[in-house]
C-alpha positions in Angstrom: -68.6 31.3 -84.0 -66.9 34.6 -84.4 -64.1 35.9 -82.2 -66.3 38.6 -80.7 -68.8 36.1 -79.6 -66.2 33.9 -78.1 -64.7 36.8 -76.1 -68.2 37.8 -74.8 -68.8 34.2 -73.7 -65.4 33.9 -72.0 -65.9 37.3 -70.2 -69.4 36.4 -69.0 -71.3 38.5 -71.5 -71.4 41.5 -69.1 -72.3 44.1 -71.8 -74.3 44.7 -74.9 -73.2 44.5 -78.4 -72.0 48.1 -78.6 -69.8 47.7 -75.5 -72.0 49.8 -73.2 -72.7 48.4 -69.7 -76.3 47.4 -69.0 -77.8 48.6 -65.8 -78.1 45.9 -63.2 -81.6 45.6 -61.8 -80.2 45.7 -58.3 -78.8 49.3 -58.7 -81.4 52.0 -57.8 -82.5 54.2 -60.7 -82.6 57.9 -60.0 -84.8 60.6 -61.5 -85.6 64.3 -60.7 -89.2 65.4 -61.0 -89.2 69.1 -60.4 -87.9 69.5 -56.9 -88.4 65.9 -55.8 -85.9 63.1 -56.4 -87.2 59.6 -57.0 -85.2 56.4 -56.7 -86.5 53.2 -58.1 -85.1 50.7 -55.6 -86.5 47.4 -56.9 -88.6 46.1 -59.7 -90.0 42.6 -59.3 -91.5 40.5 -62.0 -94.2 38.0 -61.2 -95.5 35.3 -63.6 -98.9 33.8 -63.4 -99.3 30.6 -65.5 -102.5 30.7 -67.5 -103.9 28.6 -70.3 -102.0 30.4 -73.1 -98.7 30.5 -71.3 -97.3 33.0 -68.7 -98.8 36.3 -67.9 -96.3 38.7 -66.3 -96.9 41.6 -63.9 -94.5 44.0 -62.3 -94.1 45.5 -58.8 -92.0 48.6 -58.2 -90.5 49.9 -54.9 -89.8 53.7 -55.1 -88.4 56.2 -52.7 -89.2 59.9 -53.1 -87.7 62.8 -51.3 -87.0 66.5 -51.7 -83.3 66.3 -50.5 -84.1 68.6 -47.6 -85.5 66.3 -44.9 -88.7 65.0 -46.5 -88.8 61.4 -47.6 -91.4 58.7 -48.4 -91.7 55.3 -50.0 -94.3 53.6 -52.2 -95.0 50.2 -53.7 -97.0 49.9 -56.9 -98.1 46.9 -59.0 -99.3 46.9 -62.7 -99.0 44.8 -65.8 -96.2 47.0 -67.2 -93.2 48.6 -65.6 -93.9 52.4 -66.2 -97.5 52.3 -64.7 -96.2 50.3 -61.6 -93.5 53.0 -61.1 -96.0 55.8 -61.5 -98.3 54.1 -58.9 -95.4 53.7 -56.5 -94.4 57.4 -56.9 -97.9 58.5 -56.2 -98.0 56.4 -53.0 -94.5 57.6 -52.0 -95.5 61.3 -52.4 -98.6 60.7 -50.1 -96.5 58.9 -47.5 -93.7 61.5 -47.1 -92.5 62.3 -43.5 -90.2 64.9 -42.1 -86.8 63.6 -41.0 -84.7 65.5 -38.4 -81.2 66.1 -39.7 -78.2 67.7 -38.2 -76.6 69.5 -41.1 -75.7 66.8 -43.6 -75.8 64.0 -41.1 -78.1 62.7 -38.3 -78.0 63.8 -34.7 -77.6 60.4 -33.0 -77.4 56.7 -33.5 -80.7 55.0 -34.3 -81.9 51.4 -35.0 -84.8 50.5 -37.1 -86.5 47.2 -37.7 -89.1 45.8 -40.1 -89.7 42.1 -40.1 -86.3 40.3 -40.2 -84.5 43.4 -41.5 -82.6 45.5 -39.0 -80.8 48.7 -39.9 -78.4 50.8 -37.7 -77.7 54.4 -38.7 -74.8 56.3 -37.2 -73.8 60.0 -37.6 -70.6 60.6 -39.6 -68.2 63.5 -39.9 -68.2 65.9 -42.9 -66.9 64.3 -46.1 -67.6 60.7 -45.1 -70.3 60.2 -47.7 -73.2 57.7 -47.5 -71.7 54.3 -46.5 -74.7 52.1 -47.2 -76.2 49.5 -49.5 -78.4 50.3 -52.4 -81.8 50.3 -50.6 -80.6 52.3 -47.5 -78.6 54.7 -49.8 -81.7 55.6 -51.8 -83.6 56.6 -48.6 -80.7 58.6 -47.2 -80.1 60.4 -50.6 -83.7 61.2 -50.9 -83.8 62.6 -47.4 -80.8 64.8 -48.0 -78.4 63.0 -45.6 -75.0 63.1 -47.2 -72.7 61.9 -44.4 -73.8 58.7 -42.6 -72.6 55.2 -41.6 -75.1 52.3 -41.8 -75.1 48.6 -41.2 -77.9 46.2 -42.0 -78.5 42.9 -40.2 -80.9 40.0 -41.0 -82.8 40.1 -44.2 -81.3 41.8 -47.3 -84.7 42.2 -49.0 -84.7 45.8 -50.4 -88.4 46.3 -49.5 -87.8 45.4 -45.8 -84.6 47.4 -45.7 -86.3 50.5 -46.9 -89.1 50.1 -44.4 -86.5 49.5 -41.6 -84.6 52.6 -42.6 -87.7 54.7 -42.6 -88.6 53.4 -39.1 -85.1 54.4 -37.9 -85.3 57.8 -39.5 -88.6 58.5 -37.8 -87.0 57.9 -34.4 -84.6 60.8 -34.9 -85.0 63.8 -32.6 -83.3 67.1 -33.1 -80.9 68.3 -30.3 -83.2 71.2 -29.3 -86.2 68.8 -28.7 -84.0 66.5 -26.6 -82.7 69.5 -24.5 -86.2 70.8 -24.0 -87.7 67.4 -23.0 -84.9 66.6 -20.6 -84.6 70.2 -19.3 -80.8 70.1 -19.7 -78.2 71.7 -22.0 -76.4 69.2 -24.4 -73.2 70.9 -25.5 
């Protein structure tokens, strides 16, 4: 065994042979397609045992947004990764919704829930950044929210967290709508 191999084994083998860091599958992948941003939140591999061995299929969770208040999510399945991502992007583009923002943050605190996942989104001051895990961060980035505080409870399944975050964002109301509905001035 060479010295390089021993060093890699001792350090846990965290990189490739040329020393570059491999992308962890839990980190969201980001792409820009024209004006839209797409974030690959999760890629799952499923194995079906058949007579000749195992047959693999892939499922991709993608979040798409324009960075200016429109965001959607999609889930696609296929026998290879690229077609599953393409299917998810198509579904995400169809499911886009408008999100009420207050500058670079949100107007008020909201809670979203999907299954066992619960997400709390709170407005933050300028320069705070997106304080969130990978799945919630992908949704906030795609929606164009740059200053936000988040906390997730219950399940940490990325699919459930994305759906809970979308449910929370759809509850947001702009200040003008709240003033008009209540008949008061909020200053």
